[in-house]
C-alpha positions as CSV (number, residue, x, y, z in Angstrom):
1,M,19.6,-37.3,54.5
2,N,22.9,-35.3,54.4
3,A,24.0,-37.3,51.3
4,G,20.7,-36.6,49.6
5,S,20.9,-32.8,50.3
6,G,24.4,-32.7,48.9
7,S,23.2,-34.5,45.8
8,N,20.5,-31.8,45.3
9,V,23.0,-29.0,45.6
10,A,25.3,-30.7,43.1
11,F,22.5,-31.0,40.5
12,A,21.3,-27.4,41.2
13,A,24.6,-25.7,40.6
14,P,24.9,-26.5,36.9
15,R,21.3,-25.4,36.3
16,W,21.8,-22.0,37.9
17,H,25.1,-21.6,35.9
18,W,23.2,-22.3,32.7
19,L,20.5,-19.7,33.6
20,T,23.0,-17.1,34.6
21,T,24.8,-17.6,31.2
22,L,21.5,-17.3,29.3
23,M,20.6,-14.1,31.2
24,L,24.0,-12.5,30.6
25,A,23.7,-13.4,26.9
26,A,20.3,-11.8,26.7
27,L,21.6,-8.7,28.5
28,V,24.5,-8.4,26.0
29,A,22.1,-8.8,23.1
30,L,19.8,-6.1,24.5
31,M,22.8,-3.7,25.0
32,I,23.9,-4.3,21.4
33,V,20.4,-3.7,20.0
34,G,20.0,-0.6,22.2
35,A,23.3,0.8,21.1
36,M,22.3,0.3,17.4
37,E,18.9,1.9,18.0
38,I,20.5,4.9,19.6
39,H,23.0,5.1,16.7
40,W,20.3,5.1,14.0
41,R,18.1,7.6,15.8
42,A,21.1,10.0,16.2
43,L,21.5,9.8,12.4
44,G,17.9,10.9,11.8
45,Y,16.3,7.5,11.1
46,Q,12.8,6.8,12.3
47,P,10.9,3.5,12.6
48,N,8.9,2.6,9.5
49,I,6.6,-0.4,8.8
50,R,7.6,-2.3,5.8
51,D,5.0,-3.4,3.3
52,S,4.8,-7.1,2.4
53,S,2.5,-9.8,1.1
54,E,1.7,-10.7,4.7
55,L,0.6,-7.1,5.5
56,W,-1.5,-7.0,2.3
57,S,-3.1,-10.3,3.3
58,I,-4.1,-9.0,6.7
59,Q,-6.1,-6.3,4.9
60,R,-7.4,-8.8,2.3
61,D,-9.0,-10.7,5.2
62,R,-11.0,-7.6,6.1
63,V,-13.0,-7.3,2.8
64,Y,-15.9,-9.4,4.0
65,S,-19.3,-8.1,5.2
66,T,-19.5,-7.3,8.8
67,K,-21.7,-4.8,10.6
68,K,-20.1,-2.2,8.3
69,I,-19.9,-2.1,4.5
70,P,-16.4,-3.0,3.2
71,L,-14.9,-0.1,1.2
72,V,-11.9,-1.6,-0.6
73,L,-9.4,0.8,-2.0
74,L,-7.6,-0.6,-5.1
75,G,-4.9,1.1,-7.0
76,A,-1.2,1.9,-6.9
77,S,0.9,4.5,-5.1
78,R,-1.3,7.5,-5.8
79,I,-4.2,6.3,-3.7
80,E,-2.0,4.5,-1.2
81,F,-0.2,7.7,-0.3
82,A,-3.2,10.1,-0.6
83,I,-5.9,8.7,1.7
84,D,-6.1,9.5,5.4
85,M,-7.5,6.2,6.6
86,K,-8.4,7.4,10.1
87,L,-10.3,10.4,8.7
88,L,-12.0,8.2,6.1
89,K,-13.4,6.0,8.8
90,Q,-14.7,9.1,10.7
91,L,-16.3,10.6,7.5
92,L,-17.9,7.3,6.5
93,P,-18.7,5.6,9.8
94,D,-20.9,3.0,8.1
95,Y,-18.0,1.7,6.0
96,R,-15.0,-0.5,6.8
97,A,-12.1,1.0,4.8
98,V,-9.5,-1.5,3.5
99,M,-6.3,-0.5,1.7
100,L,-5.3,-3.0,-1.0
101,A,-3.4,-0.7,-3.2
102,Q,0.2,-1.6,-4.0
103,N,3.0,0.9,-4.8
104,A,4.1,0.7,-8.5
105,H,1.6,-2.1,-9.4
106,Y,-1.7,-1.6,-11.2
107,P,-4.7,-3.3,-9.5
108,L,-6.6,-5.3,-12.1
109,A,-5.5,-8.7,-10.6
110,A,-7.0,-7.6,-7.2
111,L,-10.2,-6.6,-8.9
112,R,-10.4,-9.9,-10.6
113,D,-9.8,-11.7,-7.3
114,L,-12.7,-9.9,-5.6
115,A,-15.0,-10.6,-8.5
116,A,-14.2,-14.3,-8.2
117,D,-14.9,-14.3,-4.4
118,D,-18.5,-15.0,-3.8
119,R,-18.2,-13.9,-0.2
120,F,-17.4,-10.3,-1.2
121,H,-20.3,-7.9,-1.4
122,G,-18.7,-4.6,-0.6
123,V,-17.8,-1.4,-2.4
124,V,-14.7,-1.2,-4.6
125,L,-13.0,2.2,-5.3
126,C,-10.5,1.3,-8.0
127,D,-8.0,4.1,-8.6
128,I,-6.6,3.6,-12.1
129,E,-5.8,5.6,-15.2
130,S,-6.0,4.7,-18.9
131,R,-2.5,3.3,-18.9
132,G,-3.3,1.0,-16.0
133,L,-6.2,-0.5,-17.9
134,Y,-3.9,-2.0,-20.5
135,K,-4.3,-5.8,-20.7
136,M,-0.6,-6.3,-20.4
137,F,-0.7,-5.0,-16.8
138,T,-3.5,-7.2,-15.6
139,D,-1.3,-9.5,-13.5
140,M,0.9,-6.9,-11.8
141,Q,-0.7,-7.6,-8.4
142,Q,-1.2,-11.3,-9.0
143,P,1.7,-12.4,-6.7
144,L,-0.1,-10.8,-3.8
145,V,-3.3,-12.6,-4.7
146,D,-1.5,-15.9,-5.1
147,Y,0.3,-15.6,-1.7
148,Y,-3.1,-14.9,0.0
149,H,-4.8,-17.9,-1.4
150,R,-1.9,-20.4,-1.3
151,Q,0.2,-19.5,1.7
152,W,-1.6,-17.2,4.1
153,S,-2.7,-18.7,7.4
154,P,-3.7,-17.6,10.9
155,S,-0.1,-18.2,12.2
156,W,1.3,-15.9,9.6
157,H,-1.3,-13.3,10.6
158,V,0.0,-13.4,14.2
159,H,3.6,-13.2,13.0
160,R,3.0,-10.2,10.7
161,A,1.0,-8.4,13.4
162,M,3.8,-8.8,15.9
163,L,6.4,-7.7,13.3
164,S,4.4,-4.6,12.5
165,L,4.5,-3.6,16.2
166,W,8.2,-4.2,16.2
167,Q,8.8,-2.2,13.1
168,A,6.5,0.7,14.3
169,Y,8.7,1.5,17.2
170,F,12.3,0.3,16.5
171,D,14.7,1.3,13.7
172,V,16.6,-2.0,14.1
173,A,13.5,-3.8,13.0
174,D,14.3,-2.6,9.5
175,P,16.3,-5.4,7.7
176,Q,18.5,-2.7,6.2
177,L,19.4,-1.4,9.6
178,G,19.9,-4.7,11.4
179,A,23.2,-6.1,12.6
180,I,23.8,-8.4,9.7
181,A,23.1,-5.8,7.1
182,A,25.4,-3.3,9.0
183,L,28.2,-5.9,9.1
184,R,27.9,-6.5,5.4
185,R,28.1,-2.8,4.6
186,W,31.1,-2.5,6.9
187,I,32.8,-5.3,5.1
188,D,31.9,-3.9,1.6
189,G,32.7,-0.3,2.7
190,S,29.3,0.8,1.5
191,P,27.3,3.6,3.1
192,P,24.0,3.1,5.0
193,P,20.7,3.6,3.1
194,A,19.3,7.1,3.0
195,P,16.6,7.8,5.6
196,D,13.1,7.3,4.3
197,Y,11.0,10.3,3.2
198,F,7.9,8.1,3.3
199,R,6.2,6.2,6.0
200,F,3.8,3.2,6.0
201,H,1.2,2.4,8.6
202,A,-0.1,-0.9,9.7
203,D,-3.3,-0.3,7.6
204,R,-1.0,-0.1,4.5
205,S,-1.6,3.6,3.8
206,G,1.5,5.8,3.5
207,D,2.7,9.3,4.0
208,I,5.2,11.1,1.8
209,D,7.1,14.1,3.3
210,Y,8.5,16.0,0.4
211,T,10.5,18.3,2.7
212,L,12.8,15.3,3.3
213,T,13.6,14.6,-0.3
214,D,14.4,16.4,-3.6
215,A,10.9,16.9,-5.0
216,A,12.4,18.3,-8.3
217,A,14.3,15.1,-8.8
218,A,11.2,13.0,-8.1
219,K,9.3,15.1,-10.6
220,R,12.0,14.4,-13.3
221,H,11.7,10.7,-12.5
222,F,8.0,10.6,-13.0
223,E,8.3,12.7,-16.2
224,Q,10.6,10.0,-17.6
225,L,8.4,7.2,-16.3
226,V,5.1,8.5,-17.8
227,G,6.9,9.6,-20.9
228,D,7.3,5.9,-21.8
229,T,3.5,5.6,-22.4
230,K,4.0,7.2,-25.8
231,D,5.5,3.8,-26.9
232,I,2.6,1.9,-25.3
233,R,0.1,3.9,-27.3
234,A,1.8,2.9,-30.5
235,L,1.6,-0.8,-29.5
236,V,-2.1,-0.7,-28.4
237,P,-4.3,1.7,-30.4
238,P,-7.5,3.1,-28.8
239,D,-9.9,0.7,-30.4
240,Q,-7.9,-2.3,-29.4
241,W,-7.5,-0.9,-25.9
242,L,-11.3,-0.5,-25.6
243,A,-11.9,-4.1,-27.0
244,D,-9.5,-5.5,-24.4
245,L,-11.6,-4.1,-21.5
246,G,-14.2,-6.9,-21.7
247,D,-12.7,-8.8,-18.8
248,V,-12.7,-5.6,-16.6
249,Y,-16.4,-5.1,-17.4
250,E,-17.2,-8.7,-16.6
251,W,-15.5,-8.5,-13.2
252,T,-17.4,-5.4,-12.5
253,K,-20.7,-7.1,-13.3
254,Q,-19.9,-10.1,-11.1
255,I,-19.3,-7.9,-8.1
256,Q,-22.4,-5.8,-8.7
257,A,-24.6,-8.8,-9.4
258,R,-23.9,-9.9,-5.8
259,G,-25.1,-6.5,-4.4
260,G,-21.6,-4.8,-4.4
261,K,-20.5,-1.7,-6.1
262,V,-17.5,-0.8,-8.3
263,I,-16.4,2.8,-8.8
264,F,-13.5,3.6,-11.1
265,Y,-11.6,6.7,-10.2
266,Q,-8.7,8.5,-11.9
267,S,-6.5,10.4,-9.5
268,P,-5.3,13.9,-10.2
269,T,-2.0,14.6,-11.8
270,S,-0.3,17.8,-12.8
271,G,2.5,19.4,-14.8
272,A,4.5,17.2,-17.2
273,V,2.9,14.0,-15.9
274,R,-0.6,15.2,-16.9
275,E,0.5,16.8,-20.2
276,T,2.4,13.7,-21.3
277,D,-0.4,11.4,-20.4
278,A,-2.8,13.6,-22.3
279,I,-0.6,13.1,-25.4
280,A,-0.2,9.3,-24.8
281,H,-3.9,8.8,-24.0
282,P,-6.2,11.5,-25.4
283,K,-9.2,11.6,-23.0
284,A,-11.8,11.5,-25.8
285,L,-10.2,8.3,-27.2
286,Y,-9.5,6.5,-23.9
287,W,-11.0,7.5,-20.6
288,D,-14.2,9.0,-21.9
289,R,-15.0,5.9,-24.0
290,F,-14.2,3.7,-21.0
291,A,-16.6,5.8,-18.8
292,A,-19.3,5.5,-21.4
293,N,-19.1,1.7,-21.7
294,A,-18.1,0.6,-18.2
295,P,-21.0,-1.1,-16.2
296,A,-19.7,0.4,-13.0
297,V,-22.0,2.4,-10.8
298,G,-19.6,5.3,-11.1
299,V,-16.6,6.5,-13.2
300,I,-14.9,9.6,-12.0
301,D,-12.0,11.6,-13.4
302,A,-10.5,13.9,-10.8
303,E,-9.5,16.4,-13.5
304,D,-13.2,17.0,-14.1
305,D,-13.7,18.1,-10.4
306,P,-11.9,21.2,-9.3
307,S,-12.2,20.2,-5.7
308,L,-10.2,17.1,-6.4
309,S,-7.6,18.5,-8.8
310,A,-6.8,21.6,-6.7
311,F,-4.2,20.0,-4.4
312,P,-0.5,20.5,-5.1
313,L,1.5,17.4,-6.3
314,P,5.2,18.0,-5.6
315,D,6.3,15.4,-8.1
316,D,3.2,15.9,-10.4
317,S,1.9,12.5,-9.4
318,H,1.8,12.1,-5.6
319,M,0.5,14.1,-2.6
320,D,2.4,15.4,0.4
321,F,1.0,14.0,3.6
322,R,0.0,17.4,4.8
323,D,-2.6,17.6,2.1
324,K,-4.1,14.1,2.7
325,A,-6.9,15.2,5.1
326,G,-8.2,17.9,2.7
327,Y,-8.0,15.6,-0.2
328,T,-9.7,12.8,1.6
329,R,-12.6,15.1,2.6
330,A,-12.9,16.3,-1.0
331,L,-13.0,12.7,-2.3
332,V,-15.6,11.7,0.2
333,D,-17.7,14.7,-0.7
334,A,-17.4,13.7,-4.4
335,L,-18.5,10.2,-3.7
336,V,-21.4,11.2,-1.5
337,G,-22.5,14.0,-3.9
338,R,-22.8,11.4,-6.7
339,G,-24.8,9.0,-4.6
340,L,-22.1,6.4,-4.7
341,V,-21.6,6.1,-0.9
342,A,-23.8,7.3,2.0
343,R,-22.5,9.4,4.8
């Protein structure tokens, strides 16, 4: 019996030694992570969820009919940073708001994907301008669609949901602020990235705080960006542009034939962005002709509605987060007033 007891002690000691080492390693790792978190917070960094194909796919899963009517928001950055999603859900309680817009990418591929999906019977609010309707931009969001149909799975859903929680509360969850990235910058002698002036939420909507950035510089950037549309107009004349919209019309018909709705909406712009776009795409030759021919249940230009175009746009293209609630209310009023959605 004594020999047996001694044998048990002999085997137990290495096991406890291994557990102690593991616990000490975990404690050291937590201390390093905690020190880095304190460091970044002291420099003014705040946690921020990072958009990704996985985050888009979580929302893409939500477009199917439930007890509520799916209301899918398509577009690029203008609608992504302008809609107060929590308020939208309160204002339209019978609808399930889904944000599928993608920053800097026009949404026609996502519209095509919904049209091809026989299980989708909801409402699409597609935020797009005349430039975004060019056929050459059709596939800009196709990588997101391809990822969803080819790689997305329940396990990736769990992984991305956990990652969103991690990113929502910790600076070090940002790959640019992690230990490896910090070590590489230290070796290269490069500075850390500038703190974000925008924030993303798990529902993929975003906030821009223009007090944290140079709004004038952002305005100059978008002046140059939109100015390039003058060259695009020369490549695709208005008549050809209109003829190229056949696919967009067909996708719209497919959704509406199943009982869904498609609403095309052109967000407000201001200043040089608006003026330059008016030169590149005269309304009478582009948007008005699209509105007259589109089979959608509604085509809205915010510039025709003072309640939608009255909000300040610091860079002439996007909205400060402080104006999102008022703008969301105005947009809902416009949709309800035209009979496109029901309150």
